[in-house]
N, CA, C and O atoms as CSV, one atom per row, in Angstrom:
chain,resi,resn,atom,element,x,y,z
A,1,MET,N,N,-55.142,-43.984,-39.027
A,1,MET,CA,C,-55.656,-43.459,-37.857
A,1,MET,C,C,-55.260,-42.182,-37.509
A,1,MET,O,O,-54.063,-41.894,-37.519
A,2,THR,N,N,-56.204,-41.287,-37.168
A,2,THR,CA,C,-55.819,-39.979,-36.811
A,2,THR,C,C,-56.034,-39.820,-35.410
A,2,THR,O,O,-56.804,-40.534,-34.767
A,3,ASP,N,N,-55.277,-38.775,-34.875
A,3,ASP,CA,C,-55.346,-38.461,-33.499
A,3,ASP,C,C,-56.423,-37.330,-33.326
A,3,ASP,O,O,-56.051,-36.160,-33.410
A,4,ALA,N,N,-57.504,-37.574,-33.132
A,4,ALA,CA,C,-58.553,-36.685,-32.919
A,4,ALA,C,C,-58.884,-36.301,-31.494
A,4,ALA,O,O,-59.193,-37.173,-30.682
A,5,ASP,N,N,-58.831,-35.073,-31.179
A,5,ASP,CA,C,-59.201,-34.623,-29.935
A,5,ASP,C,C,-60.705,-34.562,-29.724
A,5,ASP,O,O,-61.453,-33.878,-30.423
A,6,PRO,N,N,-61.052,-35.245,-28.816
A,6,PRO,CA,C,-62.750,-35.332,-28.601
A,6,PRO,C,C,-63.241,-34.063,-27.877
A,6,PRO,O,O,-64.447,-33.991,-27.639
A,7,THR,N,N,-62.517,-33.163,-27.542
A,7,THR,CA,C,-63.011,-31.864,-26.967
A,7,THR,C,C,-63.171,-30.924,-27.904
A,7,THR,O,O,-63.873,-29.955,-27.616
A,8,ARG,N,N,-62.589,-31.007,-29.149
A,8,ARG,CA,C,-62.885,-30.015,-30.252
A,8,ARG,C,C,-63.840,-30.460,-31.103
A,8,ARG,O,O,-64.005,-31.645,-31.396
A,9,SER,N,N,-64.569,-29.408,-31.569
A,9,SER,CA,C,-65.592,-29.716,-32.598
A,9,SER,C,C,-64.925,-29.862,-33.933
A,9,SER,O,O,-63.898,-29.245,-34.216
A,10,PRO,N,N,-65.600,-30.787,-34.840
A,10,PRO,CA,C,-65.015,-30.896,-36.056
A,10,PRO,C,C,-65.125,-29.612,-36.943
A,10,PRO,O,O,-66.058,-28.822,-36.800
A,11,VAL,N,N,-64.248,-29.460,-37.758
A,11,VAL,CA,C,-64.196,-28.272,-38.642
A,11,VAL,C,C,-64.889,-28.740,-39.889
A,11,VAL,O,O,-64.500,-29.643,-40.630
A,12,THR,N,N,-66.182,-27.861,-40.048
A,12,THR,CA,C,-67.152,-28.166,-41.141
A,12,THR,C,C,-66.829,-27.388,-42.374
A,12,THR,O,O,-67.157,-27.841,-43.471
A,13,GLY,N,N,-66.190,-26.216,-42.263
A,13,GLY,CA,C,-65.833,-25.385,-43.349
A,13,GLY,C,C,-64.578,-24.676,-43.414
A,13,GLY,O,O,-63.746,-24.931,-42.543
A,14,THR,N,N,-64.331,-23.904,-44.225
A,14,THR,CA,C,-62.927,-23.219,-44.220
A,14,THR,C,C,-63.177,-21.683,-43.743
A,14,THR,O,O,-62.245,-20.879,-43.724
A,15,GLN,N,N,-64.497,-21.333,-43.362
A,15,GLN,CA,C,-64.721,-20.053,-42.892
A,15,GLN,C,C,-64.287,-19.863,-41.519
A,15,GLN,O,O,-64.591,-20.714,-40.683
A,16,GLN,N,N,-63.627,-18.866,-41.204
A,16,GLN,CA,C,-63.255,-18.506,-39.783
A,16,GLN,C,C,-63.691,-17.179,-39.354
A,16,GLN,O,O,-63.748,-16.223,-40.126
A,17,ARG,N,N,-64.020,-17.126,-38.022
A,17,ARG,CA,C,-64.626,-15.913,-37.608
A,17,ARG,C,C,-63.465,-14.818,-37.598
A,17,ARG,O,O,-62.329,-15.059,-37.190
A,18,PRO,N,N,-63.901,-13.547,-38.113
A,18,PRO,CA,C,-62.883,-12.490,-38.079
A,18,PRO,C,C,-62.274,-12.218,-36.797
A,18,PRO,O,O,-62.996,-12.104,-35.807
A,19,VAL,N,N,-60.939,-12.094,-36.709
A,19,VAL,CA,C,-60.225,-11.635,-35.464
A,19,VAL,C,C,-60.518,-10.314,-34.976
A,19,VAL,O,O,-60.197,-9.374,-35.703
A,20,LYS,N,N,-61.089,-10.072,-33.841
A,20,LYS,CA,C,-61.259,-8.745,-33.347
A,20,LYS,C,C,-60.116,-8.030,-32.985
A,20,LYS,O,O,-59.264,-8.544,-32.259
A,21,LYS,N,N,-60.001,-6.751,-33.474
A,21,LYS,CA,C,-58.907,-5.974,-33.078
A,21,LYS,C,C,-58.925,-5.570,-31.700
A,21,LYS,O,O,-59.717,-4.692,-31.358
A,22,GLU,N,N,-58.114,-6.126,-30.826
A,22,GLU,CA,C,-58.083,-5.603,-29.430
A,22,GLU,C,C,-57.548,-4.279,-29.111
A,22,GLU,O,O,-56.466,-3.967,-29.608
A,23,ARG,N,N,-58.113,-3.529,-28.412
A,23,ARG,CA,C,-57.649,-2.187,-27.976
A,23,ARG,C,C,-56.604,-2.155,-26.878
A,23,ARG,O,O,-56.744,-2.906,-25.912
A,24,ALA,N,N,-55.631,-1.385,-26.957
A,24,ALA,CA,C,-54.583,-1.391,-25.936
A,24,ALA,C,C,-55.221,-0.689,-24.726
A,24,ALA,O,O,-55.769,0.414,-24.734
A,25,LEU,N,N,-55.052,-1.532,-23.669
A,25,LEU,CA,C,-55.550,-0.923,-22.415
A,25,LEU,C,C,-54.742,-0.110,-21.628
A,25,LEU,O,O,-55.203,0.792,-20.928
A,26,VAL,N,N,-53.378,-0.423,-21.718
A,26,VAL,CA,C,-52.353,0.387,-20.886
A,26,VAL,C,C,-52.216,1.899,-21.438
A,26,VAL,O,O,-52.128,2.790,-20.594
A,27,PRO,N,N,-52.197,2.184,-22.597
A,27,PRO,CA,C,-52.284,3.679,-22.890
A,27,PRO,C,C,-53.507,4.376,-22.346
A,27,PRO,O,O,-53.420,5.446,-21.743
A,28,LYS,N,N,-54.571,3.794,-22.552
A,28,LYS,CA,C,-55.929,4.466,-21.989
A,28,LYS,C,C,-55.826,4.570,-20.574
A,28,LYS,O,O,-56.231,5.601,-20.039
A,29,THR,N,N,-55.328,3.625,-19.873
A,29,THR,CA,C,-55.335,3.630,-18.471
A,29,THR,C,C,-54.267,4.689,-18.016
A,29,THR,O,O,-54.539,5.467,-17.102
A,30,ILE,N,N,-53.075,4.717,-18.642
A,30,ILE,CA,C,-52.275,5.911,-18.335
A,30,ILE,C,C,-52.783,7.291,-18.591
A,30,ILE,O,O,-52.578,8.201,-17.788
A,31,ALA,N,N,-53.430,7.449,-19.678
A,31,ALA,CA,C,-54.185,8.713,-20.120
A,31,ALA,C,C,-55.128,9.094,-19.035
A,31,ALA,O,O,-55.076,10.190,-18.476
A,32,ALA,N,N,-56.030,8.122,-18.739
A,32,ALA,CA,C,-57.056,8.432,-17.649
A,32,ALA,C,C,-56.384,8.740,-16.325
A,32,ALA,O,O,-56.825,9.631,-15.599
A,33,ALA,N,N,-55.330,8.020,-16.004
A,33,ALA,CA,C,-54.737,8.340,-14.700
A,33,ALA,C,C,-54.115,9.796,-14.751
A,33,ALA,O,O,-54.198,10.526,-13.763
A,34,ALA,N,N,-53.479,10.216,-15.939
A,34,ALA,CA,C,-52.980,11.527,-16.107
A,34,ALA,C,C,-53.951,12.579,-15.922
A,34,ALA,O,O,-53.732,13.575,-15.232
A,35,VAL,N,N,-55.137,12.329,-16.609
A,35,VAL,CA,C,-56.223,13.341,-16.574
A,35,VAL,C,C,-56.860,13.483,-15.261
A,35,VAL,O,O,-57.358,14.572,-14.973
A,36,ALA,N,N,-56.903,12.450,-14.382
A,36,ALA,CA,C,-57.437,12.404,-13.097
A,36,ALA,C,C,-56.464,13.217,-12.182
A,36,ALA,O,O,-56.860,14.011,-11.329
A,37,PHE,N,N,-55.121,12.935,-12.447
A,37,PHE,CA,C,-54.233,13.649,-11.350
A,37,PHE,C,C,-54.278,15.155,-11.737
A,37,PHE,O,O,-54.268,16.019,-10.861
A,38,VAL,N,N,-54.327,15.460,-13.076
A,38,VAL,CA,C,-54.394,17.020,-13.458
A,38,VAL,C,C,-55.712,17.629,-12.784
A,38,VAL,O,O,-55.655,18.709,-12.196
A,39,LEU,N,N,-56.841,16.935,-12.883
A,39,LEU,CA,C,-57.968,17.291,-12.422
A,39,LEU,C,C,-57.973,17.526,-10.793
A,39,LEU,O,O,-58.457,18.521,-10.254
A,40,ILE,N,N,-57.406,16.536,-10.176
A,40,ILE,CA,C,-57.228,16.632,-8.697
A,40,ILE,C,C,-56.291,17.712,-8.231
A,40,ILE,O,O,-56.510,18.394,-7.230
A,41,ALA,N,N,-55.214,17.837,-9.025
A,41,ALA,CA,C,-54.282,18.919,-8.572
A,41,ALA,C,C,-54.868,20.239,-8.889
A,41,ALA,O,O,-54.667,21.149,-8.085
A,42,PHE,N,N,-55.585,20.471,-9.982
A,42,PHE,CA,C,-56.157,21.787,-10.258
A,42,PHE,C,C,-57.288,22.010,-9.293
A,42,PHE,O,O,-57.508,23.166,-8.933
A,43,GLY,N,N,-58.008,21.050,-8.849
A,43,GLY,CA,C,-59.118,21.274,-8.028
A,43,GLY,C,C,-58.644,21.727,-6.454
A,43,GLY,O,O,-59.119,22.633,-5.768
A,44,ILE,N,N,-57.636,20.862,-6.150
A,44,ILE,CA,C,-57.074,21.253,-4.832
A,44,ILE,C,C,-56.499,22.656,-4.720
A,44,ILE,O,O,-56.636,23.327,-3.697
A,45,SER,N,N,-55.832,23.092,-5.834
A,45,SER,CA,C,-55.249,24.376,-5.834
A,45,SER,C,C,-56.317,25.493,-5.913
A,45,SER,O,O,-56.075,26.619,-5.478
A,46,ASN,N,N,-57.393,25.194,-6.423
A,46,ASN,CA,C,-58.507,26.081,-6.467
A,46,ASN,C,C,-59.624,25.851,-5.602
A,46,ASN,O,O,-60.675,25.434,-6.090
A,47,ASN,N,N,-59.512,26.089,-4.287
A,47,ASN,CA,C,-60.547,25.805,-3.323
A,47,ASN,C,C,-61.382,26.933,-3.125
A,47,ASN,O,O,-62.058,26.904,-2.096
A,48,ASP,N,N,-61.510,28.025,-3.942
A,48,ASP,CA,C,-62.348,29.198,-3.596
A,48,ASP,C,C,-63.783,28.922,-3.903
A,48,ASP,O,O,-64.131,27.979,-4.613
A,49,LYS,N,N,-64.625,29.785,-3.338
A,49,LYS,CA,C,-66.054,29.653,-3.606
A,49,LYS,C,C,-66.314,30.465,-4.868
A,49,LYS,O,O,-65.766,31.562,-4.981
A,50,VAL,N,N,-67.122,29.995,-5.832
A,50,VAL,CA,C,-67.429,30.693,-7.137
A,50,VAL,C,C,-68.856,30.720,-7.234
A,50,VAL,O,O,-69.601,29.801,-6.893
A,51,PRO,N,N,-69.243,31.960,-7.778
A,51,PRO,CA,C,-70.738,31.919,-8.221
A,51,PRO,C,C,-71.187,30.989,-9.329
A,51,PRO,O,O,-70.588,31.055,-10.402
A,52,VAL,N,N,-72.179,30.131,-9.176
A,52,VAL,CA,C,-72.629,29.404,-10.347
A,52,VAL,C,C,-73.935,29.828,-10.565
A,52,VAL,O,O,-74.779,29.844,-9.669
A,53,ASP,N,N,-74.177,30.233,-11.912
A,53,ASP,CA,C,-75.521,30.773,-12.426
A,53,ASP,C,C,-76.206,29.425,-12.960
A,53,ASP,O,O,-75.773,28.777,-13.913
A,54,TYR,N,N,-77.293,29.114,-12.236
A,54,TYR,CA,C,-78.215,28.056,-12.674
A,54,TYR,C,C,-79.275,28.869,-13.386
A,54,TYR,O,O,-79.283,30.097,-13.296
A,55,LEU,N,N,-80.274,28.118,-14.174
A,55,LEU,CA,C,-81.253,28.836,-14.839
A,55,LEU,C,C,-82.088,29.716,-14.159
A,55,LEU,O,O,-82.542,30.718,-14.712
A,56,VAL,N,N,-82.359,29.386,-12.856
A,56,VAL,CA,C,-83.378,30.251,-11.962
A,56,VAL,C,C,-82.577,31.073,-10.927
A,56,VAL,O,O,-82.948,32.208,-10.625
A,57,PHE,N,N,-81.530,30.529,-10.409
A,57,PHE,CA,C,-80.933,31.152,-9.293
A,57,PHE,C,C,-79.407,31.007,-9.434
A,57,PHE,O,O,-78.863,30.283,-10.267
A,58,THR,N,N,-78.744,31.813,-8.483
A,58,THR,CA,C,-77.234,31.719,-8.307
A,58,THR,C,C,-76.877,31.206,-7.019
A,58,THR,O,O,-77.526,31.466,-6.005
A,59,ARG,N,N,-75.820,30.454,-7.039
A,59,ARG,CA,C,-75.322,29.785,-5.844
A,59,ARG,C,C,-73.846,29.855,-5.813
A,59,ARG,O,O,-73.198,29.681,-6.845
A,60,ASP,N,N,-73.323,30.085,-4.751
A,60,ASP,CA,C,-71.777,29.924,-4.525
A,60,ASP,C,C,-71.405,28.495,-4.133
A,60,ASP,O,O,-71.873,27.966,-3.124
A,61,SER,N,N,-70.647,27.955,-4.863
A,61,SER,CA,C,-70.141,26.467,-4.729
A,61,SER,C,C,-68.551,26.379,-4.825
A,61,SER,O,O,-67.890,27.141,-5.531
A,62,PRO,N,N,-68.063,25.461,-4.111
A,62,PRO,CA,C,-66.496,25.347,-4.251
A,62,PRO,C,C,-66.148,24.989,-5.577
A,62,PRO,O,O,-66.742,24.115,-6.208
A,63,LEU,N,N,-65.106,25.713,-6.049
A,63,LEU,CA,C,-64.556,25.459,-7.390
A,63,LEU,C,C,-64.295,24.102,-7.647
A,63,LEU,O,O,-64.629,23.676,-8.753
A,64,ILE,N,N,-63.663,23.193,-6.691
A,64,ILE,CA,C,-63.311,21.800,-6.842
A,64,ILE,C,C,-64.591,21.066,-7.232
A,64,ILE,O,O,-64.530,20.174,-8.078
A,65,LEU,N,N,-65.805,21.414,-6.626
A,65,LEU,CA,C,-67.031,20.729,-6.966
A,65,LEU,C,C,-67.488,21.131,-8.491
A,65,LEU,O,O,-67.960,20.294,-9.261
A,66,VAL,N,N,-67.313,22.367,-8.803
A,66,VAL,CA,C,-67.676,22.817,-10.131
A,66,VAL,C,C,-66.786,22.040,-11.214
A,66,VAL,O,O,-67.297,21.638,-12.259
A,67,ILE,N,N,-65.423,21.845,-10.914
A,67,ILE,CA,C,-64.641,21.199,-11.831
A,67,ILE,C,C,-64.953,19.704,-11.948
A,67,ILE,O,O,-65.074,19.126,-13.028
A,68,ALA,N,N,-65.070,19.142,-10.780
A,68,ALA,CA,C,-65.366,17.695,-10.682
A,68,ALA,C,C,-66.826,17.441,-11.457
A,68,ALA,O,O,-66.893,16.470,-12.212
A,69,VAL,N,N,-67.786,18.147,-11.312
A,69,VAL,CA,C,-69.122,17.890,-12.043
A,69,VAL,C,C,-68.857,18.189,-13.437
A,69,VAL,O,O,-69.295,17.381,-14.256
A,70,SER,N,N,-68.232,19.182,-13.847
A,70,SER,CA,C,-68.027,19.387,-15.326
A,70,SER,C,C,-67.165,18.268,-15.928
A,70,SER,O,O,-67.417,17.874,-17.066
A,71,ALA,N,N,-66.118,17.718,-15.184
A,71,ALA,CA,C,-65.332,16.635,-15.761
A,71,ALA,C,C,-66.264,15.440,-15.840
A,71,ALA,O,O,-66.211,14.692,-16.816
A,72,LEU,N,N,-67.064,15.247,-14.905
A,72,LEU,CA,C,-67.969,13.954,-14.956
A,72,LEU,C,C,-68.949,14.134,-16.041
A,72,LEU,O,O,-69.112,13.204,-16.831
A,73,LEU,N,N,-69.584,15.168,-16.162
A,73,LEU,CA,C,-70.492,15.448,-17.324
A,73,LEU,C,C,-69.850,15.363,-18.662
A,73,LEU,O,O,-70.478,14.954,-19.638
A,74,GLY,N,N,-68.439,15.795,-18.730
A,74,GLY,CA,C,-67.884,15.815,-20.062
A,74,GLY,C,C,-67.619,14.237,-20.357
A,74,GLY,O,O,-67.907,13.771,-21.459
A,75,ALA,N,N,-67.142,13.553,-19.478
A,75,ALA,CA,C,-66.900,12.059,-19.574
A,75,ALA,C,C,-68.000,11.236,-19.954
A,75,ALA,O,O,-67.862,10.284,-20.722
A,76,ILE,N,N,-69.107,11.573,-19.437
A,76,ILE,CA,C,-70.465,10.931,-19.766
A,76,ILE,C,C,-70.819,11.132,-21.106
A,76,ILE,O,O,-71.151,10.179,-21.811
A,77,ILE,N,N,-70.776,12.409,-21.568
A,77,ILE,CA,C,-71.174,12.868,-22.851
A,77,ILE,C,C,-70.209,12.288,-23.888
A,77,ILE,O,O,-70.639,11.773,-24.920
A,78,GLY,N,N,-68.901,12.375,-23.610
A,78,GLY,CA,C,-67.956,11.852,-24.557
A,78,GLY,C,C,-68.087,10.424,-24.759
A,78,GLY,O,O,-67.993,9.927,-25.881
A,79,GLY,N,N,-68.316,9.699,-23.632
A,79,GLY,CA,C,-68.452,8.211,-23.630
A,79,GLY,C,C,-69.778,7.863,-24.642
A,79,GLY,O,O,-69.718,7.021,-25.538
A,80,LEU,N,N,-70.787,8.539,-24.379
A,80,LEU,CA,C,-72.065,8.510,-25.100
A,80,LEU,C,C,-71.885,8.580,-26.697
A,80,LEU,O,O,-72.387,7.805,-27.512
A,81,ILE,N,N,-71.061,9.678,-26.959
A,81,ILE,CA,C,-70.699,10.018,-28.394
A,81,ILE,C,C,-69.857,8.969,-29.112
A,81,ILE,O,O,-70.048,8.656,-30.287
A,82,VAL,N,N,-68.856,8.415,-28.282
A,82,VAL,CA,C,-68.010,7.332,-28.800
A,82,VAL,C,C,-68.808,6.113,-28.997
A,82,VAL,O,O,-68.745,5.478,-30.050
A,83,ARG,N,N,-69.588,5.754,-27.967
A,83,ARG,CA,C,-70.476,4.596,-28.058
A,83,ARG,C,C,-71.430,4.612,-29.290
A,83,ARG,O,O,-71.629,3.602,-29.965
A,84,ARG,N,N,-71.989,5.781,-29.534
A,84,ARG,CA,C,-73.023,5.850,-30.590
A,84,ARG,C,C,-72.302,5.786,-31.972
A,84,ARG,O,O,-72.810,5.199,-32.928
A,85,ARG,N,N,-71.080,6.423,-32.034
A,85,ARG,CA,C,-70.286,6.432,-33.314
A,85,ARG,C,C,-69.811,4.852,-33.617
A,85,ARG,O,O,-69.861,4.358,-34.743
A,86,SER,N,N,-69.393,4.221,-32.553
A,86,SER,CA,C,-68.848,2.802,-32.777
A,86,SER,C,C,-70.040,1.832,-33.183
A,86,SER,O,O,-69.773,0.837,-33.857
A,87,SER,N,N,-71.316,2.086,-32.801
A,87,SER,CA,C,-72.376,1.230,-33.143
A,87,SER,C,C,-72.725,1.322,-34.614
A,87,SER,O,O,-73.284,0.357,-35.135
A,88,ARG,N,N,-72.468,2.305,-35.265
A,88,ARG,CA,C,-72.796,2.532,-36.669
A,88,ARG,C,C,-72.055,1.703,-37.501
A,88,ARG,O,O,-72.203,1.760,-38.721
């Protein structure tokens, strides 16, 4: 007589699903926090108005806004590139 657990499904073969390699969350979180801190410190220290040349016109914008938009666009584009490479 065997002690079978009724909640477990019976093993039908010897094939096991490959174990997914889990990515470390802590180093990525620390790196993201460090980048955010540097961007915030840099933006606060550079509160000047700078001319931004768009394709059709030029406008004076706060440097902190230019830095924030550039960082956001860089993160979005970088995330899309990483996602595309990992799907191959």
